[in-house]
C-alpha positions as a Python dict, from the first residue, in 0.01 Angstrom:
ca = {
    (1, 'M'): (0, 0, 0),
    (2, 'E'): (218, 77, 300),
    (3, 'V'): (122, 237, 634),
    (4, 'A'): (317, 554, 548),
    (5, 'E'): (133, 588, 215),
    (6, 'L'): (-208, 547, 376),
    (7, 'R'): (-124, 804, 643),
    (8, 'L'): (-63, 1061, 367),
    (9, 'R'): (-425, 1036, 252),
    (10, 'S'): (-634, 1333, 359),
    (11, 'D'): (-939, 1256, 144),
    (12, 'V'): (-1053, 953, 348),
    (13, 'P'): (-1068, 870, 722),
    (14, 'V'): (-744, 702, 831),
    (15, 'I'): (-634, 562, 1167),
    (16, 'S'): (-309, 393, 1268),
    (17, 'A'): (-208, 160, 1550),
    (18, 'D'): (106, 4, 1689),
    (19, 'H'): (205, -361, 1729),
    (20, 'R'): (20, -377, 2062),
    (21, 'G'): (-309, -265, 1907),
    (22, 'Y'): (-301, 86, 2054),
    (23, 'I'): (-412, 379, 1842),
    (24, 'T'): (-123, 608, 1751),
    (25, 'W'): (-279, 857, 1511),
    (26, 'I'): (-596, 964, 1327),
    (27, 'N'): (-639, 1216, 1050),
    (28, 'D'): (-882, 1510, 1040),
    (29, 'R'): (-1114, 1325, 804),
    (30, 'F'): (-1148, 1043, 1060),
    (31, 'S'): (-1251, 1299, 1323),
    (32, 'E'): (-1506, 1455, 1087),
    (33, 'A'): (-1658, 1119, 991),
    (34, 'Y'): (-1679, 955, 1335),
    (35, 'G'): (-1661, 1237, 1591),
    (36, 'W'): (-1346, 1113, 1767),
    (37, 'T'): (-1051, 1347, 1826),
    (38, 'E'): (-686, 1252, 1863),
    (39, 'A'): (-716, 1328, 2236),
    (40, 'D'): (-1005, 1079, 2256),
    (41, 'L'): (-824, 793, 2084),
    (42, 'V'): (-445, 815, 2083),
    (43, 'G'): (-311, 571, 2339),
    (44, 'R'): (-639, 378, 2360),
    (45, 'P'): (-686, 19, 2235),
    (46, 'L'): (-842, -42, 1894),
    (47, 'P'): (-1152, -207, 2045),
    (48, 'T'): (-1254, 147, 2146),
    (49, 'I'): (-1391, 184, 1792),
    (50, 'I'): (-1504, -177, 1750),
    (51, 'P'): (-1849, -295, 1864),
    (52, 'R'): (-1820, -503, 2182),
    (53, 'R'): (-1966, -814, 2013),
    (54, 'F'): (-1661, -820, 1781),
    (55, 'H'): (-1389, -771, 2046),
    (56, 'D'): (-1307, -1142, 2081),
    (57, 'A'): (-1279, -1188, 1704),
    (58, 'H'): (-1055, -880, 1679),
    (59, 'H'): (-827, -1001, 1961),
    (60, 'S'): (-802, -1349, 1808),
    (61, 'G'): (-724, -1221, 1460),
    (62, 'F'): (-475, -962, 1580),
    (63, 'S'): (-292, -1214, 1800),
    (64, 'R'): (-292, -1475, 1523),
    (65, 'F'): (-133, -1231, 1280),
    (66, 'L'): (136, -1121, 1527),
    (67, 'T'): (219, -1485, 1601),
    (68, 'T'): (219, -1617, 1244),
    (69, 'E'): (269, -1298, 1040),
    (70, 'T'): (35, -1458, 789),
    (71, 'P'): (-218, -1198, 675),
    (72, 'V'): (-582, -1295, 639),
    (73, 'I'): (-749, -953, 602),
    (74, 'L'): (-460, -716, 532),
    (75, 'G'): (-491, -544, 197),
    (76, 'Q'): (-850, -654, 141),
    (77, 'S'): (-1153, -429, 124),
    (78, 'L'): (-1399, -529, 398),
    (79, 'E'): (-1733, -388, 509),
    (80, 'L'): (-1724, -376, 889),
    (81, 'V'): (-1895, -177, 1161),
    (82, 'I'): (-1725, 110, 1348),
    (83, 'V'): (-1839, 279, 1668),
    (84, 'T'): (-1867, 659, 1657),
    (85, 'K'): (-1784, 881, 1953),
    (86, 'D'): (-2154, 913, 2035),
    (87, 'G'): (-2194, 533, 2041),
    (88, 'R'): (-2364, 481, 1705),
    (89, 'E'): (-2255, 192, 1487),
    (90, 'L'): (-2189, 270, 1121),
    (91, 'L'): (-2108, 42, 832),
    (92, 'A'): (-1776, 137, 674),
    (93, 'E'): (-1539, 5, 412),
    (94, 'H'): (-1210, -89, 578),
    (95, 'L'): (-875, -130, 405),
    (96, 'I'): (-618, -238, 662),
    (97, 'V'): (-245, -244, 587),
    (98, 'G'): (56, -340, 794),
    (99, 'S'): (427, -265, 769),
    (100, 'L'): (735, -362, 964),
    (101, 'A'): (911, -58, 1112),
    (102, 'G'): (1215, -105, 1330),
    (103, 'G'): (1135, -474, 1372),
    (104, 'R'): (779, -407, 1494),
    (105, 'W'): (453, -412, 1306),
    (106, 'E'): (250, -97, 1260),
    (107, 'F'): (-94, -80, 1105),
    (108, 'A'): (-315, 174, 934),
    (109, 'A'): (-669, 155, 808),
    (110, 'M'): (-876, 359, 571),
    (111, 'I'): (-1225, 343, 720),
    (112, 'D'): (-1463, 508, 475),
    (113, 'P'): (-1836, 531, 562),
    (114, 'V'): (-2065, 330, 335),
    (115, 'G'): (-2359, 517, 190),
}
């Protein structure tokens, strides 16, 4: 699945980010599920929605991918925690994809609440 395909989904929460790890877009379903609005997130770093205890792991993995372009988690279904706007942590199924666009990577993730 490509970033553009995932961004067309309106039935599940979807978020996208640029090659620097900054959020570029969320869909309405993402807002409904986690309380964040586009104004809250667009232009902010991805760790905004990641629990603090996982920030180092996220930075390491993101940097490793950009350096090697060898995917470890792209295209795999993972159960990870997401932070809601009100600070709660929820378990969610993540499917993260990446695509090259204009020589730069872009990413999107379906982040569907578990349960």
